[in-house]
RODO-782418 format. One record per residue: x, y, z of N, C-alpha, C in turn. Coordinates in steps of 0.1 Angstrom, whole numbers, padded with zeros to 4 digits, always signed. Layout:
N
XYZXYZXYZ ...
This chain:
450
+0820+0834+1221+0819+0820+1225+0832+0815+1232 +0831+0809+1244+0842+0804+1251+0848+0792+1243 +0861+0792+1242+0868+0780+1235+0872+0770+1246 +0868+0758+1243+0871+0747+1253+0882+0738+1247 +0894+0738+1253+0905+0730+1249+0909+0720+1260 +0909+0707+1257+0912+0697+1267+0926+0691+1263 +0935+0691+1273+0948+0685+1271+0947+0670+1272 +0952+0663+1262+0951+0649+1261+0964+0643+1267 +0976+0648+1263+0988+0642+1267+0999+0653+1266 +1010+0651+1274+1022+0659+1273+1034+0650+1274 +1044+0652+1266+1056+0645+1266+1068+0653+1260 +1080+0647+1262+1092+0653+1257+1096+0645+1245 +1098+0652+1233+1104+0645+1221+1118+0648+1220 +1127+0638+1219+1141+0640+1218+1146+0637+1204 +1158+0642+1200+1163+0639+1187+1164+0624+1184 +1162+0621+1171+1162+0607+1167+1176+0601+1168 +1187+0610+1168+1201+0606+1169+1207+0616+1178 +1216+0611+1187+1223+0620+1196+1232+0630+1189 +1233+0642+1194+1241+0652+1188+1256+0649+1191 +1264+0649+1180+1279+0646+1182+1285+0655+1192 +1296+0650+1199+1302+0658+1209+1308+0671+1204 +1312+0671+1191+1318+0683+1185+1307+0694+1182 +1294+0691+1184+1284+0701+1181+1275+0704+1194 +1281+0701+1205+1273+0703+1218+1271+0717+1222 +1278+0727+1216+1276+0741+1220+1272+0749+1208 +1262+0757+1209+1258+0767+1199+1260+0781+1205 +1270+0788+1200+1273+0801+1205+1263+0812+1200 +1259+0820+1209+1249+0830+1206+1256+0843+1201 +1251+0848+1190+1256+0861+1185+1250+0872+1192 +1255+0884+1190+1250+0896+1196+1235+0898+1192 +1232+0894+1179+1218+0896+1175+1209+0886+1182 +1214+0874+1185+1206+0864+1193+1204+0870+1207 +1214+0876+1213+1213+0881+1227+1203+0892+1227 +1202+0900+1217+1193+0911+1217+1178+0907+1215 +1176+0895+1211+1162+0890+1208+1154+0891+1221 +1141+0894+1220+1132+0895+1231+1131+0881+1239 +1130+0882+1252+1129+0870+1260+1115+0864+1260 +1112+0859+1249+1099+0853+1248+1100+0842+1237 +1089+0834+1235+1088+0825+1224+1081+0831+1213 +1085+0828+1201+1078+0833+1189+1066+0823+1186 +1054+0828+1187+1042+0819+1186+1036+0819+1172 +1032+0807+1167+1026+0807+1154+1016+0794+1154 +1004+0796+1149+0995+0785+1148+0990+0784+1133 +0992+0772+1128+0988+0768+1114+0975+0760+1115 +0966+0763+1107+0953+0756+1107+0951+0748+1094 +0948+0735+1096+0945+0726+1085+0931+0721+1086 +0923+0722+1075+0909+0719+1076+0906+0704+1077 +0893+0701+1077+0888+0688+1081+0893+0677+1072 +0899+0679+1061+0904+0668+1052+0915+0660+1060 +0921+0666+1070+0932+0660+1077+0926+0647+1085 +0913+0647+1087+0907+0635+1094+0910+0622+1087 +0910+0622+1074+0913+0610+1066+0927+0605+1068 +0936+0615+1069+0950+0611+1072+0951+0605+1086 +0945+0611+1096+0947+0606+1109+0938+0594+1113 +0929+0590+1104+0923+0577+1106+0933+0565+1106 +0944+0568+1097+0955+0558+1096+0966+0561+1107 +0965+0572+1113+0976+0576+1122+0970+0582+1135 +0961+0574+1141+0953+0580+1152+0961+0584+1164 +0973+0578+1166+0981+0582+1177+0990+0594+1175 +0989+0600+1163+0997+0611+1159+1012+0607+1159 +1015+0594+1158+1028+0589+1159+1037+0595+1148 +1032+0597+1136+1040+0602+1125+1045+0616+1128 +1037+0624+1134+1041+0638+1137+1052+0638+1148 +1051+0629+1157+1062+0628+1168+1075+0622+1162 +1074+0612+1153+1086+0607+1147+1093+0617+1139 +1085+0624+1131+1091+0634+1122+1097+0646+1130 +1090+0649+1141+1096+0660+1150+1109+0655+1155 +1110+0643+1159+1123+0637+1164+1134+0638+1153 +1131+0635+1141+1140+0636+1130+1144+0651+1128 +1135+0660+1129+1137+0674+1127+1147+0679+1138 +1145+0674+1150+1154+0679+1161+1169+0674+1159 +1170+0663+1152+1184+0659+1148+1190+0668+1138 +1182+0673+1129+1188+0683+1119+1190+0697+1125 +1180+0701+1133+1180+0714+1139+1184+0712+1154 +1195+0706+1157+1198+0701+1170+1199+0712+1181 +1202+0725+1178+1201+0734+1189+1187+0736+1195 +1177+0733+1187+1163+0735+1192+1160+0725+1203 +1167+0714+1204+1165+0704+1215+1174+0706+1227 +1181+0717+1227+1190+0720+1238+1184+0730+1248 +1192+0736+1257+1188+0745+1267+1198+0757+1267 +1192+0769+1270+1201+0780+1271+1208+0780+1285 +1221+0780+1285+1229+0780+1297+1234+0793+1302 +1235+0803+1293+1240+0816+1297+1236+0826+1286 +1239+0838+1287+1237+0848+1277+1246+0846+1265 +1255+0837+1266+1265+0834+1255+1263+0821+1248 +1255+0812+1254+1256+0798+1250+1243+0790+1251 +1240+0782+1241+1230+0771+1241+1237+0758+1242 +1234+0750+1252+1240+0737+1253+1231+0727+1245 +1237+0721+1235+1229+0712+1226+1229+0698+1233 +1222+0696+1243+1222+0685+1252+1211+0674+1249 +1203+0676+1239+1193+0667+1235+1182+0665+1246 +1180+0675+1254+1169+0674+1264+1155+0674+1257 +1154+0679+1245+1142+0677+1237+1133+0689+1237 +1122+0687+1230+1111+0697+1228+1099+0692+1235 +1090+0701+1240+1078+0697+1246+1067+0695+1235 +1060+0684+1237+1049+0680+1227+1036+0678+1235 +1026+0685+1230+1013+0685+1237+1002+0681+1226 +0993+0672+1230+0981+0669+1222+0969+0674+1229 +0959+0679+1221+0947+0684+1228+0935+0681+1219 +0923+0682+1225+0910+0682+1218+0904+0695+1219 +0899+0701+1208+0892+0714+1209+0877+0711+1206 +0869+0715+1216+0854+0711+1215+0847+0722+1207 +0850+0723+1194+0842+0731+1185+0848+0729+1171 +0841+0735+1161+0846+0734+1148+0857+0744+1145 +0866+0742+1136+0877+0751+1134+0872+0765+1129 +0862+0765+1121+0857+0777+1115+0854+0787+1126 +0849+0783+1138+0846+0792+1148+0858+0800+1154 +0870+0794+1151+0882+0801+1155+0888+0810+1144 +0888+0804+1132+0895+0811+1121+0887+0822+1114 +0873+0821+1115+0865+0831+1109+0865+0844+1117 +0866+0843+1130+0867+0854+1139+0878+0852+1149 +0890+0853+1145+0901+0850+1154+0903+0859+1166 +0906+0854+1177+0908+0862+1189+0922+0858+1196 +0929+0867+1201+0942+0864+1207+0941+0854+1218 +0931+0855+1226+0929+0845+1237+0927+0831+1232 +0920+0830+1221+0917+0817+1215+0930+0811+1209 +0938+0820+1203+0950+0815+1197+0960+0811+1208 +0960+0818+1219+0969+0814+1230+0966+0800+1235 +0953+0797+1235+0949+0784+1241+0953+0772+1232 +0957+0775+1219+0961+0765+1210+0977+0764+1210 +0983+0771+1219+0998+0771+1220+1002+0764+1233 +1014+0758+1233+1018+0752+1246+1022+0762+1257 +1025+0775+1253+1029+0785+1262+1021+0798+1259 +1019+0806+1269+1016+0820+1266+1030+0827+1264 +1033+0832+1252+1047+0837+1250+1050+0849+1258 +1040+0857+1261+1043+0870+1269+1045+0866+1284 +1038+0857+1289+1040+0853+1303+1054+0847+1305 +1058+0840+1295+1072+0834+1296+1082+0844+1297 +1080+0856+1291+1090+0866+1290+1093+0872+1304 +1084+0870+1313+1087+0876+1327+1093+0866+1336 +1097+0854+1332+1103+0845+1340+1117+0849+1344 +1122+0846+1356+1135+0849+1361+1145+0843+1352 +1156+0851+1349+1167+0846+1341+1173+0833+1346 +1173+0831+1359+1179+0819+1365+1173+0807+1361 +1160+0807+1356+1153+0795+1352+1154+0793+1337 +1162+0801+1330+1161+0800+1315+1166+0786+1310 +1175+0779+1318+1181+0766+1314+1170+0755+1316 +1159+0758+1323+1149+0749+1325+1138+0749+1315 +1138+0760+1306+1127+0762+1297+1131+0756+1283 +1122+0748+1278+1124+0742+1264+1125+0753+1254 +1134+0752+1245+1136+0762+1234+1124+0760+1224 +1119+0748+1223+1108+0746+1213+1097+0738+1220 +1085+0742+1218+1073+0735+1223+1062+0735+1212 +1055+0724+1211+1045+0721+1201+1032+0717+1207 +1021+0722+1202+1008+0717+1206+1000+0714+1194 +0996+0701+1193+0987+0696+1181+0973+0695+1186 +0964+0704+1180+0951+0705+1185+0941+0699+1174 +0933+0690+1179+0923+0684+1170+0909+0689+1172 +0903+0695+1162+0889+0700+1164+0879+0690+1161 +0867+0693+1166+0855+0684+1164+0852+0680+1150 +0855+0690+1141+0853+0688+1127+0863+0679+1120 +0874+0676+1127+0884+0667+1121+0897+0675+1117 +0896+0688+1116+0907+0696+1113+0917+0697+1125 +0929+0701+1122+0939+0702+1132+0946+0716+1131 +0950+0721+1143+0958+0733+1143+0971+0730+1150 +0982+0733+1144+0996+0730+1150+1001+0743+1155 +1002+0744+1168+1007+0756+1175+1022+0754+1179 +1030+0763+1176+1044+0762+1179+1049+0774+1186 +1058+0772+1196+1065+0783+1203+1080+0780+1202 +1087+0789+1196+1102+0788+1196+1108+0799+1203 +1117+0796+1212+1124+0807+1220+1131+0817+1210 +1128+0830+1212+1133+0840+1202+1148+0840+1202 +1155+0836+1213+1169+0836+1213+1176+0827+1202 +1168+0817+1197+1173+0808+1187+1167+0809+1174 +1156+0817+1173+1149+0818+1160+1142+0831+1158 +1144+0837+1146+1136+0848+1142+1125+0843+1133 +1117+0851+1126+1106+0846+1118+1111+0838+1107 +1122+0841+1101+1127+0833+1090+1131+0819+1095 +1138+0819+1106+1142+0806+1112+1130+0798+1116 +1119+0804+1121+1107+0797+1124+1101+0791+1112 +1101+0798+1101+1097+0792+1088+1105+0780+1084 +1118+0781+1086+1127+0770+1084+1123+0757+1092 +1120+0759+1105+1116+0748+1113+1103+0742+1108 +1093+0750+1105+1081+0745+1100+1083+0737+1087 +1091+0743+1078+1093+0737+1065+1100+0723+1066 +1110+0722+1076+1118+0710+1078+1109+0699+1084 +1102+0703+1094+1093+0693+1101+1082+0688+1091 +1076+0697+1084+1066+0693+1074+1072+0684+1064 +1084+0687+1059+1090+0678+1049+1093+0664+1055 +1098+0664+1067+1101+0651+1073+1088+0643+1076 +1077+0650+1080+1064+0643+1082+1058+0637+1069 +1059+0645+1059+1054+0641+1046+1062+0629+1041 +1075+0629+1043+1083+0618+1038+1080+0605+1046 +1078+0607+1059+1074+0595+1067+1061+0589+1062 +1051+0598+1059+1038+0593+1055+1038+0587+1042 +1045+0593+1032+1046+0589+1018+1057+0579+1016 +1066+0577+1026+1077+0568+1024+1086+0573+1012 +1088+0586+1011+1097+0591+1001+1107+0601+1008 +1118+0604+1001+1128+0613+1007+1129+0625+0998 +1127+0637+1004+1127+0649+0997+1139+0657+1002 +1146+0664+0993+1158+0672+0996+1155+0687+0997 +1160+0693+1007+1160+0708+1007+1174+0711+1012 +1179+0723+1009+1192+0727+1013+1194+0727+1029 +1205+0723+1033+1208+0722+1048+1214+0735+1053 +1226+0735+1058+1233+0747+1064+1224+0754+1074 +1217+0745+1083+1208+0751+1093+1215+0758+1104 +1227+0753+1108+1234+0759+1119+1246+0766+1114 +1246+0779+1116+1257+0788+1111+1261+0797+1122 +1275+0798+1124+1280+0806+1135+1281+0820+1130 +1273+0829+1136+1273+0843+1133+1282+0851+1143 +1288+0845+1152+1295+0853+1162+1307+0860+1157 +1313+0856+1145+1324+0864+1139+1319+0877+1133 +1306+0876+1128+1300+0889+1123+1295+0897+1134 +1288+0891+1144+1282+0898+1154+1286+0892+1168 +1298+0896+1172+1304+0890+1185+1295+0893+1197 +1293+0883+1205+1285+0885+1217+1291+0895+1227 +1282+0901+1235+1287+0911+1244+1279+0910+1257 +1284+0917+1267+1277+0919+1280+1265+0928+1277 +1253+0923+1278+1242+0931+1273+1233+0936+1284 +1239+0940+1296+1231+0946+1307+1222+0957+1302 +1228+0966+1294+1221+0978+1289+1209+0974+1281 +1212+0964+1272+1201+0960+1263+1190+0953+1270 +1194+0945+1281+1183+0939+1289+1175+0949+1296 +1181+0960+1301+1173+0970+1308+1163+0977+1298 +1168+0979+1286+1160+0986+1276+1148+0976+1272 +1152+0963+1271+1142+0954+1266+1132+0952+1277 +1136+0952+1290+1126+0951+1301+1116+0962+1300 +1121+0974+1297+1112+0985+1295+1102+0983+1284 +1106+0976+1273+1097+0973+1262+1087+0963+1267 +1091+0953+1275+1081+0943+1279+1071+0949+1288 +1074+0959+1296+1065+0966+1305+1054+0973+1297 +1056+0974+1284+1046+0981+1275+1035+0971+1271 +1036+0959+1275+1025+0949+1272+1015+0951+1283 +1007+0962+1281+0998+0966+1292+0983+0963+1288 +0974+0966+1297+0960+0961+1295+0953+0971+1286 +0956+0983+1286+0948+0993+1278+0953+0993+1263 +0954+0982+1257+0958+0981+1243+0947+0973+1236 +0947+0975+1223+0938+0967+1214+0946+0963+1202 +0944+0951+1198+0950+0946+1185+0939+0944+1175 +0941+0949+1163+0931+0947+1152+0938+0942+1140 +0930+0934+1133+0935+0927+1121+0929+0934+1109 +0937+0940+1101+0932+0947+1089+0937+0939+1077 +0928+0936+1068+0931+0928+1057+0931+0936+1044 +0942+0936+1037+0943+0944+1025+0944+0935+1013 +0935+0936+1004+0934+0928+0992+0945+0932+0982 +0947+0924+0972+0957+0927+0962+0954+0940+0955 +0941+0942+0952+0937+0955+0945+0940+0967+0954 +0937+0966+0967+0939+0977+0976+0954+0980+0977 +0963+0970+0977+0977+0972+0978+0982+0978+0965 +0977+0974+0954+0981+0980+0941+0978+0995+0941 +0966+0998+0946+0962+1013+0947+0972+1020+0957 +0975+1013+0968+0984+1020+0978+0998+1022+0972 +1003+1013+0964+1016+1015+0957+1016+1027+0948 +1005+1029+0941+1004+1041+0933+1003+1053+0941 +0995+1053+0952+0992+1064+0961+1005+1069+0967 +1014+1059+0971+1026+1062+0978+1038+1065+0969 +1037+1063+0956+1048+1066+0947+1050+1081+0945 +1061+1085+0941+1064+1099+0938+1056+1103+0925 +1052+1115+0924+1043+1120+0913+1050+1119+0899 +1064+1120+0899+1071+1119+0886+1074+1105+0882 +1069+1095+0889+1073+1081+0886+1062+1076+0876 +1062+1080+0864+1052+1076+0854+1055+1062+0849 +1067+1057+0849+1070+1044+0843+1070+1033+0853 +1066+1035+0865+1064+1025+0875+1077+1018+0880 +1088+1024+0875+1101+1018+0878+1104+1018+0893 +1101+1029+0899+1104+1031+0913+1092+1030+0923 +1082+1022+0918+1071+1020+0927+1076+1013+0940 +1071+1016+0951+1074+1009+0964+1070+0995+0963 +1076+0986+0970+1072+0972+0971+1059+0972+0979 +1052+0961+0979+1039+0960+0986+1041+0963+1001 +1052+0957+1007+1054+0959+1021+1058+0974+1024 +1066+0980+1016+1070+0994+1018+1058+1003+1017 +1049+1000+1008+1037+1008+1007+1028+1007+1019 +1026+0995+1023+1017+0993+1035+1023+0999+1048 +1036+0997+1050+1043+1002+1061+1042+1018+1061 +1045+1024+1050+1045+1038+1049+1031+1044+1051 +1021+1037+1046+1007+1042+1048+1003+1041+1062 +1006+1030+1069+1003+1028+1083+1010+1039+1091 +1023+1041+1088+1031+1051+1095+1025+1065+1094 +1021+1068+1081+1015+1082+1079+1002+1084+1087 +0993+1074+1087+0981+1076+1093+0982+1075+1109 +0992+1068+1113+0994+1067+1128+0999+1080+1133 +1008+1086+1126+1013+1100+1130+1002+1110+1130 +0994+1109+1119+0982+1119+1118+0972+1117+1129 +0971+1104+1134+0961+1101+1144+0965+1101+1158 +0978+1104+1160+0983+1104+1174+0977+1115+1182 +0974+1112+1195+0969+1121+1204+0979+1132+1209 +0992+1128+1207+1003+1137+1212+1006+1147+1200 +1012+1158+1204+1017+1168+1194+1032+1164+1192 +1033+1155+1182+1047+1149+1180+1056+1158+1173 +1068+1159+1179+1079+1166+1172+1087+1156+1163 +1087+1144+1167+1095+1134+1159+1088+1120+1160 +1089+1112+1150+1083+1099+1150+1093+1090+1142 +1094+1078+1147+1104+1068+1141+1097+1055+1138 +1099+1050+1126+1094+1037+1122+1105+1027+1121 +1103+1015+1128+1113+1004+1127+1107+0993+1119 +1114+0988+1109+1110+0977+1101+1120+0966+1101 +1117+0954+1105+1127+0943+1106+1131+0939+1092 +1144+0937+1091+1151+0933+1078+1158+0920+1080 +1155+0910+1072+1163+0898+1071+1176+0900+1065 +1187+0898+1072+1200+0901+1067+1207+0890+1060 +1201+0878+1059+1208+0867+1054+1214+0869+1040 +1206+0875+1031+1211+0877+1018+1218+0890+1016 +1218+0898+1026+1224+0912+1025+1238+0912+1029 +1243+0902+1036+1257+0902+1041+1266+0896+1030 +1279+0899+1030+1288+0894+1020+1300+0887+1028 +1301+0874+1026+1293+0865+1018+1279+0863+1025 +1270+0859+1017+1256+0857+1022+1256+0846+1033 +1247+0848+1043+1245+0838+1053+1235+0828+1048 +1237+0815+1050+1227+0805+1044+1213+0809+1047 +1204+0809+1037+1190+0814+1039+1182+0806+1048 +1186+0793+1050+1178+0784+1059+1184+0784+1073 +1194+0792+1077+1200+0791+1090+1191+0796+1101 +1192+0789+1112+1184+0792+1124+1192+0804+1131 +1185+0809+1142+1191+0820+1149+1184+0833+1145 +1190+0844+1150+1185+0857+1147+1194+0864+1138 +1190+0867+1125+1198+0874+1116+1190+0885+1110 +1186+0894+1118+1177+0905+1114+1181+0918+1122 +1178+0929+1116+1180+0942+1123+1169+0951+1118 +1164+0960+1126+1154+0970+1120+1161+0981+1113 +1155+0985+1102+1158+0998+1095+1151+1009+1103 +1156+1021+1103+1150+1031+1111+1148+1044+1102 +1136+1048+1101+1133+1060+1093+1126+1070+1103 +1129+1083+1101+1124+1093+1110+1116+1104+1103 +1106+1108+1109+1098+1120+1105+1100+1131+1116 +1102+1143+1111+1103+1154+1121+1094+1165+1117 +1087+1170+1127+1077+1181+1124+1083+1193+1118 +1096+1195+1121+1103+1207+1115+1105+1206+1100 +1105+1193+1095+1107+1191+1081+1094+1192+1073 +1084+1185+1078+1071+1185+1072+1060+1186+1083 +1053+1197+1083+1042+1198+1093+1032+1188+1092 +1029+1183+1080+1019+1172+1079+1026+1160+1073 +1024+1149+1080+1029+1136+1075+1024+1132+1062 +1032+1131+1052+1028+1129+1038+1032+1115+1034 +1023+1107+1028+1025+1093+1025+1037+1092+1015 +1037+1100+1005+1048+1099+0995+1061+1101+1001 +1063+1111+1009+1075+1115+1015+1080+1103+1025 +1070+1098+1033+1074+1088+1042+1077+1075+1035 +1071+1072+1024+1074+1060+1016+1089+1061+1011 +1092+1073+1007+1106+1075+1002+1116+1073+1014 +1112+1077+1026+1121+1075+1037+1122+1061+1041 +1111+1053+1041+1111+1039+1043+1120+1032+1033 +1118+1035+1020+1125+1028+1010+1140+1031+1011 +1144+1043+1013+1158+1047+1013+1165+1040+1025 +1158+1040+1037+1165+1033+1048+1166+1018+1046 +1156+1012+1040+1157+0998+1037+1169+0995+1027 +1171+1004+1018+1182+1002+1008+1196+1004+1015 +1196+1011+1026+1209+1012+1033+1213+0999+1040 +1204+0990+1042+1207+0978+1050+1214+0968+1042 +1227+0971+1039+1236+0962+1032+1248+0959+1040 +1257+0950+1036+1268+0945+1043+1276+0956+1050 +1281+0966+1043+1290+0976+1049+1283+0984+1059 +1270+0988+1057+1263+0996+1066+1260+0989+1079 +1256+0976+1077+1253+0967+1089+1266+0966+1098 +1277+0963+1091+1289+0961+1099+1293+0974+1107 +1290+0985+1101+1294+0998+1108+1285+1000+1120 +1273+0995+1120+1264+0997+1131+1269+0990+1143 +1276+0979+1141+1281+0971+1153+1296+0972+1156 +1303+0981+1149+1317+0982+1152+1320+0993+1161 +1331+0992+1169+1336+1002+1178+1325+1007+1188 +1316+0998+1192+1306+1002+1202+1295+1011+1197 +1294+1012+1184+1284+1021+1178+1270+1017+1182 +1267+1004+1183+1253+1000+1186+1249+1005+1200 +1258+1004+1210+1254+1008+1223+1254+1023+1224 +1262+1030+1217+1262+1045+1216+1248+1049+1211 +1244+1043+1200+1231+1046+1195+1219+1043+1204 +1220+1032+1211+1210+1028+1221+1209+1038+1232 +1221+1043+1237+1221+1053+1248+1214+1066+1243 +1217+1070+1231+1211+1082+1226+1196+1081+1225 +1191+1070+1220+1177+1068+1218+1170+1068+1232 +1176+1061+1242+1170+1060+1255+1170+1074+1261 +1180+1082+1259+1181+1096+1264+1170+1104+1258 +1168+1102+1245+1158+1110+1238+1144+1106+1242 +1141+1093+1245+1128+1089+1250+1126+1095+1264 +1136+1095+1272+1135+1099+1286+1133+1115+1287 +1136+1122+1276+1135+1136+1276+1121+1140+1274 +1114+1143+1285+1099+1146+1284+1096+1159+1277 +1106+1167+1275+1103+1180+1268+1102+1178+1253 +1106+1166+1248+1105+1163+1234+1095+1151+1231 +1084+1154+1225+1074+1143+1222+1079+1135+1210 +1082+1123+1213+1087+1114+1202+1079+1101+1202 +1075+1097+1191+1067+1084+1189+1075+1074+1182 +1072+1061+1184+1079+1050+1177+1068+1040+1174 +1070+1034+1162+1061+1023+1157+1070+1013+1151 +1068+1000+1155+1077+0989+1150+1069+0980+1142 +1074+0975+1130+1067+0966+1121+1076+0954+1119 +1071+0942+1120+1078+0930+1116+1070+0924+1105 +1077+0922+1094+1070+0916+1082+1074+0901+1081 +1063+0893+1081+1064+0878+1080+1060+0874+1066 +1059+0884+1057+1054+0881+1043+1066+0874+1036 +1061+0865+1026+1070+0858+1018+1079+0847+1025 +1075+0843+1037+1082+0832+1044+1075+0819+1041 +1065+0818+1033+1060+0806+1027+1053+0797+1038 +1047+0803+1048+1040+0795+1058+1028+0788+1052 +1023+0794+1041+1011+0787+1035+1016+0775+1026 +1028+0773+1025+1034+0761+1017+1037+0750+1027 +1034+0751+1039+1038+0741+1049+1028+0729+1049 +1032+0719+1041+1024+0707+1039+1030+0695+1046 +1024+0691+1056+1028+0679+1064+1025+0666+1058 +1018+0666+1046+1014+0654+1040+0999+0653+1039 +0992+0663+1045+0977+0663+1045+0972+0677+1040 +0980+0683+1031+0975+0695+1025+0981+0707+1031 +0979+0719+1025+0984+0731+1030+0975+0738+1040 +0980+0747+1048+0971+0753+1058+0961+0763+1051 +0950+0764+1057+0940+0774+1052+0942+0787+1058 +0949+0788+1069+0952+0801+1075+0962+0799+1086 +0969+0810+1090+0978+0810+1102+0977+0823+1109 +0980+0822+1122+0980+0835+1130+0990+0834+1141 +0991+0845+1148+1000+0847+1159+0993+0854+1170 +0999+0855+1182+0993+0863+1193+1003+0872+1200 +1013+0877+1192+1022+0887+1197+1014+0901+1197 +1015+0908+1207+1008+0921+1207+1015+0932+1215 +1026+0936+1211+1033+0948+1217+1026+0961+1213 +1025+0970+1223+1019+0983+1220+1028+0990+1209 +1021+0997+1201+1027+1005+1190+1036+0996+1181 +1029+0986+1176+1036+0977+1167+1026+0970+1157 +1031+0964+1147+1023+0957+1137+1031+0945+1132 +1024+0934+1129+1030+0922+1123+1022+0921+1109 +1030+0920+1098+1024+0918+1085+1025+0904+1081 +1015+0898+1076+1015+0884+1071+1007+0883+1058 +1011+0874+1050+1004+0871+1037+0990+0866+1040 +0981+0870+1031+0968+0863+1031+0969+0850+1024 +0959+0841+1025+0960+0828+1020+0962+0827+1005 +0959+0837+0998+0962+0837+0983+0975+0842+0980 +0983+0846+0990+0997+0852+0989+0997+0865+0981 +0986+0871+0979+0986+0884+0972+0983+0895+0981 +0974+0893+0991+0971+0904+1000+0980+0903+1012 +0977+0912+1022+0985+0913+1034+0975+0915+1046 +0977+0908+1056+0971+0910+1069+0980+0918+1078 +0975+0929+1083+0982+0938+1092+0976+0937+1106 +0983+0931+1115+0979+0930+1129+0985+0941+1137 +0977+0951+1140+0982+0964+1146+0977+0964+1160 +0987+0968+1169+0984+0969+1183+0987+0984+1187 +0977+0990+1193+0979+1004+1197+0971+1006+1211 +0974+1017+1217+0966+1022+1228+0951+1023+1223 +0942+1020+1232+0928+1019+1228+0924+1033+1222 +0927+1044+1228+0923+1057+1223+0930+1060+1210 +0943+1056+1208+0950+1058+1195+0943+1050+1184 +0939+1038+1188+0932+1030+1178+0919+1036+1173 +0912+1041+1183+0899+1048+1179+0901+1060+1170 +0912+1068+1173+0915+1079+1164+0920+1075+1150 +0927+1064+1150+0932+1058+1137+0920+1055+1128 +0910+1048+1134+0899+1044+1126+0889+1055+1123 +0892+1067+1128+0884+1079+1124+0892+1087+1114 +0904+1083+1111+0912+1090+1101+0906+1088+1087 +0903+1099+1080+0897+1098+1067+0906+1091+1057 +0919+1094+1057+0928+1088+1048+0930+1073+1050 +0930+1069+1063+0930+1055+1067+0917+1048+1062 +0906+1054+1064+0893+1048+1060+0892+1047+1044 +0899+1057+1037+0898+1056+1023+0904+1043+1017 +0913+1038+1025+0920+1025+1021+0913+1013+1027 +0911+1014+1040+0906+1003+1048+0891+1001+1049 +0884+1011+1044+0869+1009+1044+0864+0997+1036 +0872+0993+1026+0869+0982+1017+0875+0969+1022 +0882+0970+1033+0889+0958+1039+0882+0954+1052 +0886+0942+1057+0880+0937+1069+0888+0942+1081 +0882+0947+1091+0888+0951+1103+0882+0943+1115 +0891+0937+1123+0886+0929+1134+0894+0931+1146 +0888+0932+1158+0895+0932+1170+0898+0917+1174 +0911+0914+1175+0915+0900+1178+0919+0899+1193 
């Protein structure tokens, strides 16, 4: 069914108070510079009970007022990127769009499709990534689209420029805006920790990133037409079975069971290697790691910006002819445990990062060696389902990022299961779904092409 979305209004929302002169510049760290040139997209769905709230607030004025307050607290989001080193906190504001959706919400959430989710967002995040760098100071860092369905429910779609926010920072924005909106509606003041703006440039000094941009451009070229994204839903019971399946045989006391994310990542990695059309000699898994609590001293947990790095685990055919779930789980777990303060600092000192990048690019370019890569970003435990604007918690949320050879993991609405949004080449996806080991787990779960 074609989704019909009618734009009602567009405007710019500015901070409720001007940013002080001493805070007019936000310096970008090396991790910010390395972030993909796109907006992080997320859509939260609130069912028809929101209609009662908006009978009293038909103009959506409360959402706009609370967004203005939020931009005062998270003031870099109202600025513009002026260079690869700097965001100017000039209070130019965020884009705000209101729309009407001519259908019931259930028709979108029960069978979600990427094209439908994109229509509920103010930008197509992938199209934005191809814009010329000269225009980056003209692009809002934050854009919001509030969509009202015929049934009375609303979907709040947000795009935040990746240069200023990773998934954890995106959760901070939602939590802050929701808290401010609920406070406006209920006329109460709620406290959450601040420390939103933290200068990471002393830990990760900015650099001239021409090499990183060329590598990243290559990555964006992989957003091609012959890919498919599928949503696999793993229930709590399936994940428990996976944790047992992926643990070492001698772990009888459950002490060293992998975490739920480790088990899901390792199992996906195992079956993707087994299902690859290529005769792989080597395969690498990248799993994003939030570094805020791992650095010494810890970086404030609610800080905006990009404070993540991927752990890297490798499988080589010379070590194990058959990709084994237990062995790959141990590799994933061991590499995650390495991601602590000393190890992270060593990655970025003395030009080590660029040396490693050159080696990986050379390895990929060497056609005599078949190497595969799969990247996983986990958005689990970021509490998106706790985002209450004053009219209840969301019934579901989704995204529309779809890089080839990647997956995004998200909590299910009960916070016990995991949704795995997997993007592969069409033929690789077909082979994956024919994998008997994959089917032994996912045959009892829901699979959808989104």
